[in-house]
BAKOLZA-526138 format. One record per residue: x, y, z of N, C-alpha, C in turn; residue in three letters. Coordinates in steps of 0.2 Angstrom, whole numbers, plus 5000, padded with zeros to 4 digits. Example, Ala and Ser with C-alpha at 12.3 -4.5 7.8 and 13.67 -1.06 7.14 Angstrom:
# residues 2
506649725039506249785039506649845039ALA 506449895035506849955036506450005039SER 
//
This chain:
# residues 443
514547644755514747704751514147744749UNK 514347804750513847864749513747874741UNK 513147854738513147864731512647934729UNK 512647974734512248034732512648074727UNK 512348114723512648154717513248194719UNK 513148224725513748254727514348214728UNK 514248164731514848114732515148084726UNK 514648074722514948044715515248094711UNK 515048154712515448214708516148224712UNK 516048224718516748234722517148174720UNK 516948114719517448054718517748074711UNK 517248094706517548114700518148164699UNK 518048214703518548264704519148244707UNK 519048204712519648164716519948124711UNK 519748084707520048034702520448084697UNK 520148134695520448174690521048204693UNK 521048224700521548254703522148204704UNK 522048144705522548094706522948084699UNK 522448074694522748064687523248124685UNK 522948194687523448244685524048244689UNK 524048224696524548214700525048164698UNK 524748104695525248064692525648094686UNK 525248134682525448164676526048214678UNK 526048244684526448294686527148254688UNK 527048194691527648164692528048134686UNK 527648114681527948084675528248144671UNK 528048204671528148264667528748294671UNK 528848284677529348324681530048344678UNK 530348294675531048314672530948354666UNK 530348354663530348394656530548464656UNK 531048484651531148544651530648594647UNK 530148554644529648584640529248634644UNK 529248704642528848754645528648814641UNK 528348864644528148914641528448974645UNK 528749024641529149084644528549134644UNK 528349144650527749194652528049264651UNK 528649284654528949344653529649344653UNK 529949364647530749364646530949424649UNK 531449414653531749464657532549454657UNK 532849474651533549464651534049514655UNK 534449484658534949524663535649494661UNK 535849504655536549474652537049494657UNK 537449444658537549384656537249324661UNK 536749344665536449294669535949244665UNK 536049184666535649134662534949154663UNK 534549154657533949184657533449144661UNK 533549084662533049044666533049064673UNK 533549094676533549124682533149184683UNK 532949224678532549284678531949284674UNK 531849244669531249234666530649204670UNK 530049224668529449194671529249124667UNK 529449064670529349014666528748974669UNK 528348934664527848884666527948824663UNK 528148784667528348714665527648664663UNK 527748614659527148574658526948544665UNK 527448524669527248494676526948544680UNK 527048604679526748654683525948664681UNK 525848654675525048644673524748584676UNK 525148534676524848464678524648474686UNK 525148504690525048524697524448574698UNK 524448624693523848664695523148634693UNK 523148594688522448554687522348504693UNK 522848474695522748434701522448464707UNK 522748534708522448564714521748594712UNK 521648614707520948634705520448574706UNK 520548514703520148464704520048454712UNK 520648444715520448424722520048484726UNK 520248544724519748594727519048594726UNK 518948574719518248564717517848504721UNK 518348454722518048394726517948414734UNK 518348464736518248484743517548534743UNK 517548564738516848614738516248574737UNK 516248524733515648474732515448434738UNK 515948414741515948374747516448394752UNK 516248444756516648474762516948414767UNK 517548424768517848374773518448404776UNK 518748374782519348404785519948394780UNK 520348444780520948434777521548414783UNK 521848364782522348334787523048374785UNK 523348394790524048424789524548374789UNK 524448314791524948264792525348274798UNK 526048264797526448274803526448344804UNK 526248374810526148444811526748474811UNK 527348444814527948484814528248494807UNK 528048444802528348454795527848514793UNK 527248514794526748564791526948634794UNK 527148644800527248704803527948734800UNK 528448684799529048704796528948724789UNK 528548694785528448704778528048774777UNK 527548784782527248844782527748904784UNK 528148894789528648944791529148954785UNK 529348904782529748914776529448954770UNK 528748944769528448984764528349054766UNK 528249064772528149144775528849174774UNK 529449134776530049164775530149184768UNK 529949144763530049144756529649214754UNK 529049224757528649284755529049344759UNK 529249334765529549404768530149414764UNK 530549374761531149394757530949434751UNK 530349444749530249474743530249554745UNK 530249574752530149634754530849674753UNK 531449634753532049664753532449634747UNK 532149594742532449564737532749614732UNK 533349584729533649624724533249624717UNK 532849574717532349564711531649554713UNK 531249604716530649594719530149554715UNK 530149574709529649544704529749464704UNK 530349444702530449374702530349334708UNK 530549374714530449344720529649334722UNK 529249384720528549374721528249314717UNK 528549304711528349244707528549184710UNK 529149174712529349114715528949104722UNK 528749164725528349144731527749114730UNK 527349144725526749114723526749034722UNK 527349014718527548944717527548914723UNK 527848944728528048904735527248894738UNK 526848934738526148934740525748864737UNK 525948854730525648804726525948734729UNK 526548744730526948684733526748664740UNK 526548714744526248694750525548664750UNK 525148694745524548654745524548584741UNK 525148574737525248514734525448464739UNK 525848484744526048444750525348424753UNK 524948464754524248444758523948394754UNK 523948404747523648344743523948284743UNK 524548284744524948224745524748184751UNK 524748224757524648204764523848174763UNK 523348204760522748184761522448134756UNK 522748134750522448094744522948044741UNK 523548034743523947994740524047934745UNK 523547884746523547834751523947774749UNK 523847754742524147704739524847714736UNK 525347674738526047684735526047674727UNK 525547644725525547634717525447704714UNK 525147754717525047824714525747854714UNK 526247834717526847854716527347814712UNK 527347744713527747694711527647694703UNK 527047694700526847684693527147754689UNK 526947814691527147874688527947884688UNK 528247864694528947874694529347824689UNK 529047764689529347714684529247744677UNK 528647764676528447794669528947844667UNK 529047894672529447944671530147934669UNK 530447884673531147854670531247814664UNK 530647774663530647744656530647784651UNK 530247844651530247894646531047924645UNK 531347944650531947974650532547944648UNK 532547874651533247834650533347824643UNK 532947804638533147784631533347854628UNK 533047914629533247974627533947994629UNK 534147984635534747994638535347954634UNK 535147894635535647844632535747854624UNK 535247874621535347884614535747944613UNK 535647994616536048054616536748044617UNK 536848004622537547994624537947954619UNK 537647904616537947864610538047904604UNK 537547944603537547984596537948054597UNK 538048064604538448134605538048194602UNK 537448184602537048244600536248234602UNK 535948284600535248284602534948234596UNK 534248214598533948154594533348184590UNK 533348254590532848284586532148284589UNK 532148294596531448284601531348354603UNK 531548414600531448474602530748494604UNK 530248464600529548464601529348444608UNK 529848404611529648384619530148414623UNK 530448474621530848504626531548494626UNK 531848444621532548424621532948484619UNK 533448494623533948544621534248524613UNK 534548574610534848554604535648544606UNK 535848484606536448464609537048464604UNK 537548494606538148484602538748494606UNK 539248444607539748444613540248504611UNK 540248524604540748574602540548644604UNK 539948654606539548714607539648734614UNK 539948804615540048824622539348824625UNK 539448804632538848804636538548734637UNK 538648684633538448624633538848584639UNK 538548544643538748504648539148444646UNK 539848454646540248404643540848384648UNK 541148324646541748304651542348304646UNK 542748354647543448354642543848294644UNK 544048254639544548194641544948194634UNK 545648194636546148194631545948234624UNK 545748294625545648334619544948324617UNK 544548284619543848274616543448304621UNK 542748324619542248344623541648304623UNK 541648254628541148204629540448234631UNK 539948234627539248254629538948214635UNK 538748244640538348204645537648194643UNK 537348144645536548134644536148184648UNK 535648214643535248264645534548234646UNK 534348184642533648164642533248224639UNK 532648234642532148284640532148344645UNK 532748334650532848384656533248444653UNK 533248494658533648554657534448544658UNK 534548494661535348484663535448414665UNK 536048384663536248314665536148304672UNK 536248354677536248344684535448334686UNK 535048364683534348364684534148294682UNK 534248274676534048204673534348154678UNK 535048164680535348114685534948114692UNK 534848164694534448164700533748124700UNK 533348144694532748114693532848044693UNK 533348014689533347944688533647914694UNK 534047944698534247914705533647914710UNK 533247954710532647954714532147894712UNK 532047884705531647844703531947774705UNK 532647764703532947704705532847684712UNK 532847734717532747724724532047694725UNK 531547724722530847704722530847634720UNK 531147614714531047554711531447504715UNK 532047524719532347474723531947454729UNK 531647504732531147494738530547444736UNK 530347454729529847414727530047334725UNK 530747334724531047264723531047234730UNK 531247264735531347244741530747224745UNK 530147264744529647254748529047234744UNK 529047224738528547204733528347144734UNK 527647124732527447054732527347024725UNK 527346954726527246924719527746934714UNK 527446964708527946974702528247044702UNK 527947084707528147154706528947164707UNK 529247124712529947144713530347124706UNK 530147074703530447054697530447114691UNK 529747144691529747194686530047264688UNK 530147274695530447334697531247324696UNK 531447264697532147254696532347254689UNK 531947224684532047234677532047314675UNK 531647354678531747424677532347454679UNK 532547434684533247464687533847444682UNK 533847384679534347364675534347404669UNK 533747424666533747464661533947544662UNK 533747564668533747634669534547654672UNK 534847604675535547614679536047644673UNK 536047614667536547634663536447714661UNK 535847734661535647794659535847844665UNK 535847824671536047864677536847874676UNK 537247824674537947824673538147874668UNK 537747884662537847924657537747994658UNK 537348004664537248084665537948114668UNK 538448064670539048084673538948124679UNK 538348114683538148164688538448134695UNK 538948154698539248124703538848124710UNK 538448184710538048184716537448134715UNK 537148124709536648084708536848004709UNK 537547994707537747924708537847914716UNK 538047964719538147954726537547954730UNK 537047994728536347994731536047914731UNK 536047884725535747824724536147774728UNK 536847774728537247734732537047734739UNK 537047794742536947794749536247774751UNK 535747784747535047764748535047684748UNK 535347664743535347594742535747564748UNK 536247584750536647564756536147564762UNK 535747614763535347624769534847564768UNK 534547554763534047504762534347434764UNK 534947424761535247354762535447344769UNK 535747394772535947394780535347384784UNK 534747414782534147404786533947334786UNK 533947304780533747234779534147184783UNK 534847204782535347164785535247164793UNK 535147224796535047234804534347194805UNK 533847194802533247164802533247084801UNK 533847064799533946994797533446964792UNK 533247004787532846984782533346954776UNK 533546894777534046864772533846864765UNK 533146854764532946854756533046924753UNK 532846974757532947044755533647064754UNK 534047044758534847054758535047014752UNK 534846954750535046914744534846954738UNK 534246974738533847004732534347074730UNK 534447114735534847174734535547154731UNK 535847104735536547084732536547054725UNK 536047014723535946994716535847044711UNK 535447094714535347154709535947194709UNK 536347204714536847254713537447214708UNK 537447154708537847114704537647114697UNK 536947114696536747124689536747194686UNK 536747244690536947314689537547324686UNK 538147294690538747294688538847264681UNK 538547214680538647174674538347214668UNK 537847244670537547284664537947354662UNK 538247374668538647434668539347414665UNK 539647364665540347344663540447364657UNK 540047354651540247374645540347454644UNK 539947494647540047564648540647584652UNK 540747554658541347574661542047554658UNK 542047504654542647474651542747524644UNK 542247534641542247574635542447644636UNK 542147674641542347744643542647754650UNK 543147714651543547714657543847784659UNK 544147814653544447874654543947924656UNK 543347924654542847974655542647964663UNK 542447904664542247894672542847914676UNK 543447894674544047904678544047994679UNK 543948024674543948094674543448124680UNK 542748084680542348114685542548084692UNK 542848034692543048014699543748054701UNK 544148074696544648124696545248094700UNK 545248034702545848004705546048034711UNK 545548074714545848104721546048174720UNK 546048194713546348264712545848314713UNK 545648334719545148374720545348444718UNK 545948474720546048534718546148554710UNK 546248494706546248504699545548494696UNK 545148484700544448464697544048534696UNK 543948554689543648614688542948624691UNK 542448584691541848594694541848604701UNK 542348564704542348574712542648634713UNK 543148664709543448734710542848784710UNK 542448774705541848824703541348824709UNK 541248764712540848754718541048794724UNK 541748784725542048814731542048894730UNK 542148914723542148994722541349014724UNK 540848974721540248994723540048994730UNK 540248944734540248944741540449014744UNK 541049034742541449094745540949154744UNK 540749164737540349224735539749224739UNK 539449154739538749154743538849164750UNK 539349144753539449164760539549244761UNK 539849274756539949344757539249384756UNK 538949354751538149384751537749374758UNK 537749314761537449294766537549344772UNK 538249354773538449394779538249464778UNK 538149494771537949564771537149564771UNK 536749504770536049504770535749444774UNK 536049444781535749384785535149374787UNK 534749444788534049434791533549414785UNK 533649464779533149454775533349414769UNK 534049404768534249364762534249414756UNK 534349384750534349424744533749424740UNK 533249374742532749364739532649304736UNK 532049264737531949194734532049204726UNK 532549154724532649154717533049204714UNK 533349244718533749314716534549314717UNK 534749244719535449244721535849254714UNK 535649224709536149244703536249314701UNK 535649344701535649424700535949464705UNK 535949434711536249464717537049464716UNK 537249414713538049394712538249444707UNK 537849454702538049494696538049564699UNK 537549584703537549664705538149674710UNK 538349624714538749634720539549624717UNK 539649584713540349564710540549584703UNK 540949634703541149664696541449604692UNK 541949574695542349514692542049454694UNK 541849414690541549344691541749294686UNK 542249254687542549214682542149154679UNK 541549134683541149084681540449114679UNK 539949064678539249084676538949104683UNK 538549154683538149174688537649124690UNK 537749094697537249044699537249034706UNK 536649004709536748994717537248944718UNK 537448954725537948904727537648834727UNK 538048784725537848714724537848674731UNK 537448714736537348684742536748714745UNK 536248684746535548704748535548734755UNK 535948714759536048734766536348804766UNK 536648834761536848894761536448934756UNK 536148904751535748944746535148954749UNK 534748924753534148934757534148994761UNK 534649004766534749064770534949124765UNK 535349114761535549164756535049204753UNK 534549154751533949194748533449204752UNK 533349174758532749184763532949214770UNK 533649224771533849244777533849184782UNK 534049204788534149154793533549124796UNK 532949154796532349124798532149064792UNK 532149084786532049034781532548974781UNK 533248994782533748944783533548894789UNK 533348924795533248884801532648834799UNK 532148864796531548814795531748754790UNK 532148774785532448714780532948674784UNK 533348694788533848664791533548604796UNK 533048624799532648574803532248524799UNK 531948554793531748494789532248454785UNK 532748474785533348434782533548384786UNK 533548394792533848344797533248304800UNK 532648334801532048294805531948224803UNK 531948204797531748134796532248084798UNK 532948104798533448054800533548054807UNK 533348114811533348114819532848074821UNK 532248074817531648034819531847954818UNK 532247934812532447864811532847844817UNK 533347884819533747874825533447844831UNK 532847884832532447874839532047814838UNK 531847804831531247744830531447704825UNK 532147684825532347644819532047574819UNK 531847544825531647474826530947474823UNK 530547534824529847534821529947544813UNK 530347584811530347594804530647534800UNK 531047494803531347434800530747384799UNK 530247394802529647354800529147374796UNK 529247444793528747474789529047484782UNK 528847454777529047464770529047534768UNK 528447554769528347624766528747674770UNK 528847674776529347714780530047714777UNK 530347644776530947644774531047664767UNK 530547654762530647684756530647754755UNK 530147784759530247864760530847894763UNK 531147864768531747884770532347874766UNK 532347824762532847814757532847864751UNK 532247884749532047934744532348004747UNK 532148014754532348074757533148084758UNK 533448024759534148014759534548034753UNK 534248014748534548024741534448094740UNK 533948124740533848194739534348244744UNK 534348214750534748254755535548254753UNK 535748194750536448194748536548234742UNK 536048234737536148284731536048354734UNK 535748374739535648444741536348464744UNK 536848424745537448444748537948464742UNK 537648444736538148464730537748504724UNK 537148514725536748544720536148584723UNK 535848624719535348674721534648664718UNK 534648614713533948614709533348594713UNK 533448554719532848544722532548594725UNK 532948654726532748714729532448774723UNK 532848764717532848824712532348804707UNK 532348744704532048714698531448674700UNK 530948684695530348644696530448574696UNK 530848534692530848464693531148444700UNK 531648474703531848464710531348474715UNK 531048534714530448554719529948504719UNK 529748474714529148424715529448364718UNK 530048344717530348284720530348304728UNK 530648354730530748374736530148374740UNK 529548414737528948424741528648354741UNK 528648314736528348244736528648204741UNK 529348204743529648164748529348194755UNK 529348254756529148284762528448264763UNK 528048264758527248244759527248174761UNK 527648134758527548064759527848044766UNK 528348074769528648074775528248094780UNK 527848154779527348174783526748124785UNK 526648094779526048044780526347984785UNK 526847954782527047894787527247914793UNK 527547974795527747984801527148004806UNK 526648034802526048054806525647984808UNK 525747934804525447874806525747834812UNK 526347864814526847834819527047764817UNK 527047764810527347704806527147644810UNK 
//
C-alpha cells in the first residue's frame, strides 16, 4: 500500500465520497428539498416547473466533489465500464441537451440537462468506486427501514404523522389532490412515507425488497436471515402504498430470481425463497383481510374500462402521442412535457403530467434520437441475459442487478418517475452503473 501523503489524502477523499454516496441512496425517496426558483404556471403542478434541489442532490454533489478531489490528488484512469452502456448514456445526455434548443420551456430544460450531466458522472463514480455490494445493500436497507414505519403509521392513522420537518406531506384524505382509494363512499389514504407520492415510495420499497431478496438468496452466514427479516417488516408497507406497478415490479423480479435458482437446480435457494414467500403472505394476511375491499379496488376485478387511473393513463398516452408526432425530431424539451400539454390542449380533463410510460415520455421530451438511446438501454441488459444466461446464473451480483433492473423496467411501463423525479433517477442510474460493472467484467 502506498502511504505517501498524496495517497493518504486521496483515500480520505475517496472514503468521504463513498459515505456521501451511501447517504444519497438513503435519502433518495425523501421529498425534503429547497425551492431554488419558484416558476408558477397554474394549473401545472409546481414541481414540474420549479427549480428544486433535493437533499439527495446535495449528497450526490458532495460525493462527486470528494471523488474529483481524490482524482486530482492522485490522478488515475477513469473506467467507463461497459462501453456500450457508457456510449448510450452519453448519447442520451447529448440528446437531452439538444432538446433544450427547441424546448417549450428552455430554462427548465437547461436545468434538467445539467442534472443529467451530474447523473452521467454519478454513473462513472459507481462504475469505478463501488466495488463492494455492501456499499449498496446497507444504504438500501437503511432507506427502506426509515420509510416503512412512516408509511405504515400514515396508513393506520389516515393522516400525516407530524414529520413535516423531514419533508412529509400534510396528509388528509378529505383534501383534494391527495392520493386516495375511493371505496364505498370512503377515501382511503395511501402510504406516502417521506416521499412525494405513494407510487414513488412504493417503487423505492420494491427496489429495496429486490436488493434484500437477492441478499437473502446469495448471502453467507447470518446475512440471509437478517435480510429476510427486513423483507418481512418492509413488505406490508409496500402493500399499503397501493402502488400496482410497484407490486408487479417486485413480483416479477422475485419470480425472475426464483426461476433462475430453479433452473440452476439450487434447491436450498429455491426452498429459501418459497419459505420467505409463505412468510410474506402470513405477514400480509391481516392487512389483506382487513382491507379486502381496498385491495379489491386496486385489482379492480378485471374492470379495466372502469378503472379511473387507467383511463387517465390512456388519455395521457393519446395526448403524448399527439405531441410526439408534432415534435418528432427535437421533442418538446426535457422536463417540459406537462407545460407542453398545457400550451397545446385547451381542454384537459385531468392534471397536466407526462405519460405514464417512459418509452413514450423519453422521445416525447428528447426526440427520436433520445428515445432510441433510451430504448436500447431499456432492453440491453435482458438481451445480454438471453445470450449469456448460463454465465449469469452462476454470478450472484449479476443476477441481483438484473432483478433490480427488471423491477425498474416493469415500473417504467406504468409510470415516469425514474425519468422525471430525483428519487427514480437515482435508482435508475444506480442500476445502470451496477449493470455496467458486472457486464464489463463479463460476469
